[in-house]
C-alpha positions as CSV (number, residue, x, y, z in Angstrom):
1,X,9.6,-10.9,-6.0
2,X,8.9,-11.5,-2.3
3,X,10.1,-9.2,0.6
4,X,9.9,-9.9,4.3
5,X,10.2,-6.4,6.0
6,X,10.1,-7.6,9.7
7,X,7.5,-6.3,11.9
8,X,6.1,-3.0,13.1
9,X,6.0,0.7,11.3
10,X,9.4,1.4,11.0
11,X,10.7,-1.8,9.7
12,X,7.2,-1.4,7.3
13,X,7.7,2.0,6.3
14,X,11.6,1.4,5.7
15,X,11.1,-1.7,3.5
16,X,8.6,-0.3,1.8
17,X,10.3,2.7,0.5
18,X,13.7,0.7,-0.2
19,X,11.5,-1.5,-2.5
20,X,10.0,1.5,-4.0
21,X,13.0,3.0,-4.4
22,X,15.3,-0.1,-5.7
23,X,12.6,-2.0,-7.9
24,X,10.1,0.9,-9.1
25,X,6.9,-1.8,-9.0
26,X,3.6,-0.1,-10.4
27,X,2.1,-2.5,-7.8
28,X,2.8,-3.3,-4.1
29,X,1.0,-6.3,-2.4
30,X,1.3,-6.7,1.0
31,X,0.0,-9.8,2.6
32,X,-0.1,-10.4,6.3
33,X,-2.2,-11.0,9.6
34,X,-4.3,-8.8,11.9
35,X,-6.3,-9.0,15.4
36,X,-9.9,-9.2,15.0
37,X,-12.3,-7.7,17.4
38,X,-14.5,-10.3,18.9
39,X,-17.9,-10.1,17.9
40,X,-16.8,-7.6,14.9
41,X,-15.2,-10.3,12.4
42,X,-14.6,-13.8,12.3
43,X,-11.3,-15.7,13.0
44,X,-9.8,-16.5,9.4
45,X,-11.7,-13.6,7.6
46,X,-9.6,-11.6,5.0
47,X,-9.8,-7.8,4.6
48,X,-9.3,-6.2,1.4
49,X,-8.0,-2.9,3.0
50,X,-9.1,0.5,1.7
51,X,-8.4,2.8,4.4
52,X,-5.4,2.8,7.1
53,X,-5.7,4.8,10.6
54,X,-2.7,5.2,12.7
55,X,-4.2,5.0,16.0
56,X,-1.3,4.9,18.5
57,X,-0.1,8.6,17.5
58,X,-0.3,11.0,20.8
59,X,0.1,14.5,19.8
60,X,-0.1,17.0,22.9
61,X,1.4,20.3,21.5
62,X,-0.9,20.7,18.7
63,X,-4.3,19.3,17.3
64,X,-4.4,15.5,17.8
65,X,-7.0,15.1,15.2
66,X,-4.8,16.6,12.8
67,X,-1.7,14.1,13.4
68,X,-4.0,11.3,13.0
69,X,-5.3,12.9,9.9
70,X,-2.1,13.0,8.4
71,X,-1.4,9.5,8.7
72,X,-4.6,8.0,7.8
73,X,-4.6,7.0,4.1
74,X,-7.4,6.0,1.8
75,X,-6.3,3.6,-0.4
76,X,-7.8,3.6,-4.6
77,X,-8.4,0.0,-5.3
78,X,-10.7,0.9,-8.2
79,X,-8.3,-0.7,-10.6
80,X,-9.5,-3.9,-9.1
81,X,-12.1,-5.4,-11.3
82,X,-15.6,-5.4,-9.6
83,X,-15.9,-8.8,-8.3
84,X,-13.1,-9.9,-5.6
85,X,-11.7,-13.4,-6.9
86,X,-12.0,-14.7,-3.3
87,X,-14.0,-13.8,-0.4
88,X,-12.7,-10.4,1.4
89,X,-14.5,-8.0,3.6
90,X,-13.6,-4.8,2.4
91,X,-12.7,-2.0,4.9
92,X,-10.7,-0.1,7.4
93,X,-7.5,-1.3,9.3
94,X,-6.4,0.0,12.0
95,X,-2.3,0.4,12.7
96,X,0.0,0.9,15.9
97,X,3.1,-0.3,17.2
98,X,1.3,-2.4,19.7
99,X,-1.0,-5.3,20.0
100,X,-4.7,-4.2,20.5
101,X,-4.9,-3.9,24.2
102,X,-8.1,-5.4,25.8
103,X,-9.1,-2.4,27.5
104,X,-9.1,-0.5,24.1
105,X,-11.7,-2.5,22.2
106,X,-14.8,-0.2,23.0
107,X,-13.0,2.8,22.3
108,X,-11.6,1.5,19.1
109,X,-14.9,0.3,18.4
110,X,-16.6,3.4,19.2
111,X,-14.0,5.7,17.7
112,X,-13.2,4.3,14.4
113,X,-15.7,1.5,14.1
114,X,-12.9,-1.0,14.2
115,X,-13.1,-4.8,13.4
116,X,-9.3,-5.5,13.1
117,X,-6.0,-3.9,13.8
118,X,-2.2,-4.6,12.5
119,X,1.2,-3.4,13.0
120,X,2.3,-2.6,9.5
121,X,-0.6,-1.8,7.3
122,X,-0.5,2.2,8.0
123,X,3.1,2.8,7.4
124,X,3.1,0.7,4.0
125,X,-0.2,2.3,2.9
126,X,1.2,5.9,3.6
127,X,4.5,5.2,2.2
128,X,2.8,3.8,-1.1
129,X,0.5,6.5,-1.3
130,X,3.3,9.5,-1.0
131,X,5.0,7.6,-3.9
132,X,2.3,7.4,-6.0
133,X,2.3,3.4,-6.3
134,X,-1.1,1.3,-6.2
135,X,-1.0,-0.7,-2.9
136,X,-3.1,-3.8,-2.4
137,X,-3.3,-4.8,1.1
138,X,-4.9,-8.3,2.2
139,X,-4.8,-9.0,5.7
140,X,-6.2,-12.3,7.5
141,X,-7.9,-12.4,10.7
142,X,-5.2,-14.5,13.0
143,X,-6.9,-14.0,16.4
144,X,-9.7,-12.2,18.2
145,X,-9.1,-9.7,20.7
146,X,-12.2,-8.7,23.4
147,X,-12.4,-6.3,26.1
148,X,-11.7,-9.9,28.4
149,X,-8.5,-10.7,26.8
150,X,-7.0,-12.0,23.8
151,X,-6.8,-15.4,22.4
152,X,-3.1,-15.5,21.3
153,X,-1.9,-13.6,24.4
154,X,-2.8,-16.2,26.6
155,X,-1.9,-19.1,24.3
156,X,1.9,-19.0,23.6
157,X,2.7,-20.2,20.0
158,X,-0.7,-19.8,18.9
159,X,-0.2,-16.8,16.7
160,X,2.9,-18.2,14.9
161,X,0.7,-21.5,13.9
162,X,-2.1,-19.5,12.6
163,X,0.2,-17.1,10.9
164,X,1.9,-20.1,9.2
165,X,-1.4,-21.2,8.0
166,X,-2.4,-17.9,7.0
167,X,0.5,-16.9,5.0
168,X,0.2,-20.3,2.9
169,X,-3.6,-19.3,2.0
170,X,-2.8,-15.8,1.3
171,X,0.4,-16.8,-1.3
172,X,-2.5,-19.6,-2.6
173,X,-5.0,-16.8,-3.6
174,X,-2.5,-14.5,-4.4
175,X,-2.3,-15.5,-8.4
176,X,-6.1,-14.9,-8.6
177,X,-5.9,-11.3,-7.1
178,X,-3.2,-10.8,-9.4
179,X,-4.9,-11.8,-12.5
180,X,-7.9,-9.2,-11.0
181,X,-6.0,-6.4,-11.8
182,X,-7.1,-3.8,-14.6
183,X,-3.6,-3.1,-16.5
184,X,-3.2,-0.4,-18.4
185,X,-3.1,-1.4,-21.9
186,X,0.4,-1.9,-23.6
187,X,1.8,1.2,-25.9
188,X,1.7,-0.1,-29.3
189,X,5.6,-1.1,-30.3
190,X,6.8,1.3,-32.6
191,X,10.3,0.7,-34.8
């Protein structure tokens, strides 16, 4: 089944919980785009997300690092076979309800070792983990951002064009990824 959950953490969290409650899958797959940091990753690279960090939390009443740690999610993808079926870069995805700001590129790189960011992965990973459901997130870099600016910010329509191309590519590789999942053996049928 395919679902389109919208954009941003609120839509991502709500649609993820809806799918888990309504259909009870044993695996949740998220396909989408992300913005890459120029010089740290290439346009078109696919990231197999193994950790998400929601970096736009601003906690001023208690311990800021505790709030960031609460929503950071490590994804166990050990249930995938050793070799990825298509080329990917395994790594962390930064997530926020905003695009990467050029003025934040340096601090995101220094603080988190960032290579890319999106709007939804953090919420999807967090909800899936809270529900004890395996989660596979594959995000492809649609555009690059540097301290000088973002290519998709300056060229209207570029993000939509590249997203269409990326989603066709991600859907085309999905069967290979589904085949790469180590599934538990079916229990024997008894009468």
